[in-house]
Steps between C-alpha positions, in 0.01 A plus 500: 500500500785739579651439150168564331452827692848609398439417134169695509674807653779495232237474224304792624811709557618436141162588362485830696859582385405424132196730530709778655757460214226510233341806656842668511568435132160659407580812698859524386445737203301757707754487789787548252351832389448633852833410662858553406678221305693251703847389415536242221641248737193501734238232458129533593510144623784455741653160532486372859668157483242271326217758475435837328370779723359839405732804561278649772493172687883481484520857647278390785733209580820726476362753734583280801874509407764734643757689310762218520245241377396729211865541399543123487178453300617760248794264411267196420394616150404806293129457588565478876732799462212709365271394782759551779564861380130598479432850648222371727738267683773758558257770598357266763847421636575876539169539690576199726845632592378856570657665190289791356179394689290791357585428135274331243606243248474753207754748666807306365564306185753245644421407865776241509757784444313711765531215742866460432558868557311501824694205625829670399397810690406302803836328492684830467323653797572196715872521401503877585344429838765243570789709387364831643501646146281797443460855622430635851369841597447686820160665504545874573381573860330806651759754616539539874266218589527140623337208331207352706329233286518355151270276292496391133280335243596386156801744480322803643648611833348721770695647791402719795738728696530683835425822318147375425588466122385206297678406174432260223751354242423288188816289462356326195576804275838592646358849563585544868391862540237419749202730550379602841151403611351807654327504836251745634717650770540874514808620310560795743623260774825364369646213698183436695363225290474162686710199412376246247434175697399261212473507127338248260449484127340282230417541126253790556530643855765642730427529877688676775440499870641776728600517868209730586246233380417647162480285187539620141385300196627587145376374166815447289303543178355843580768718660727576798230630731303262742156384396404419864615593842401309816581595863537274804498629859828321584817388325455245217654177616480299176402558133399257230412533133374237261737393225233493224193670647451847658441396854688704767502383864646673797541421866502774765483445877244218546310547180537372139346684202458377140452775231362430148366723227136467392381482140508885470868509615439638843691337783307358784548281804432141392541344850620579842622266768607509866797299619630431852861601448710736288547350144854407409469350146236556241430342154219494251404159350522512118214386269217496751228629263251758601566523871859567614670274752799585720727332752613698806732391788487669839737348747414137540172535300444447128176647373311408178318819389222473231315805393156336523562333834645585850852446605585127565799363686694275261782408755566569864743350744557703812858633539614404151519830292505505115819617352436510122214457256427436132190390306412340172155448335427188706742490787658713775845435655629669815791446740425431871741556783492224769509618859419361837583186693440262210746615225417342176724720278402783274282387202320613191132406477315464170123539515237434236282810449210294377493236773641740764718231647877434536649302217872484592740580788839567352842550647630471859741790528666670793475849360191695393367477154526850371369465139305245290414500127211283394328701228803520258648148572462210256214255563524293819815700610549786741806697602561666843767696676598473866697686768721190529668626166347227288277500194282193474291346210194312628336218318122529566424149366729325748497756786876513523796716421625445146806727530671721768763761414714695740450844350539808719703574813242716676185324389280492185277799438353435153480199263339398168542197271397379156546171317890500528634782716456669835570874571544578874578811699650525842502737806865579426409648152614202287293386193584142391386302188503125528452218247317266741507207262879499519498624864749774391521874560533689163582848617431760770500877552523703814360831623491653851136463608283188545326370185127559546367436151588251226299453186613340172381338171677333214681818386521748797561518874401780749669524843451752774723570803298694753680645811403422855515867602288754323702802611850602380767427755690815396281811493730650231297409184736686283748219541434282197693203624306493828168519320577237253599269780174532697223562247437142383527358143282344230672319213351371173675231305425426133632164378377545150779743431832372362714684756682403816299599802788635709617716210175663402467867578245645732218725382682819596807387311288437183369855499640767277811679634460811283255675738623843601271563797714571809254330732469175294841342541523137417628379849540135388775608273686661780447245782579136438190269541539299814290227663498666840 
């Protein structure tokens, strides 16, 4: 019976194949008029071992092959070479590997060549990262002011200073003449503006919180003046901004406020919460839909804040404060400091936002976890930094440490990773780049102040060294060397440039030297650039 069923299946399959071929032969003259002519060595019926298949069916089979398999198939015969180099296959490969994701198949005539160029550029960027080959620039600071906070998004950098000034740079265009974002303080009171406590930026908004409890929101597409201003009664303890949406959240005293614009563009309070302790860390969960969701830590409490609901306690263990925080679309990770009679070691806890339960308890360190990066890490991996001078990669599938690196003498202050490298910053001012697959340090740079911000992609790196003290040690601000030493630094690295990073000029050195204004001397040409 089994043999009869198999024979019946083969007979029906051959009949359907013969009908399809006959129908294709009847439509062949009309299709030849509508489409460009194929090469002479291409056959409409492709030989597949002992059967003949239509061209479209062969394409459907070849779409499951990778670039190496397509290359091997192209060496079988002329007919298979035509199929293996079809534009549909190579366009799909480009989309799968993340090359030109917003392009359509009609944008290029040879997608195989485009794929090869993208792969060559990716290899060049990786080689430049490993060899520290590129260009580095120091973003021009505000005169007579100390750097307070730095944030960046997709190459756009925002910084706040003790003078109350907020500046924005677009490092993607190599035009580092940053505009000031104006506030609404009176101009007849110089030097009286409060310090900038926090700054945040995304693709459309820039936000700054000040020491006096005021909050300014700018629209980067409309101008340099704030579109909304919000006032708290006390100092703002924490500030959060969504990466993709326009939700702004602030924490002041024992209250948390979420701000969101309505359909007419007017900003309003979307939600307000009350917490039991002062908020230490604050993050907005991405891709939550209509209602914004935030995670706030206050001492030993971790809150889940949903705009349509009241504040809920996600985690609480008395006497075990939270030391760092990061969120993704589905999970939240935070470091916990173990205290008390039963010492279990400091750990990082990973919670599911949907189930609101603990998924993993990672690490057993003596030092406090100072930073964790879950959102930018590869799937099932997470990187963290600790005061015990080590950078750790955690495997979320097996709940264990996959790699531990001795990185910084005074503790790790910032860290980020991708599919092959780690960039870490330390309290001593050192920025280190690691190839964690080879367990090898590639290169490092040093500045005076602790590294508080690190952000990179395939072709650029932004680092910020923010001072502990926000007041000049020497009151003589005319001393250029003293000011340079204590102001804080922001560096932008571009690895798509064919130039050695340690030899590239700073923005002031790239400016024209023919200016005759007596007050506009190019000081970078007179003073050697140092790393102090």
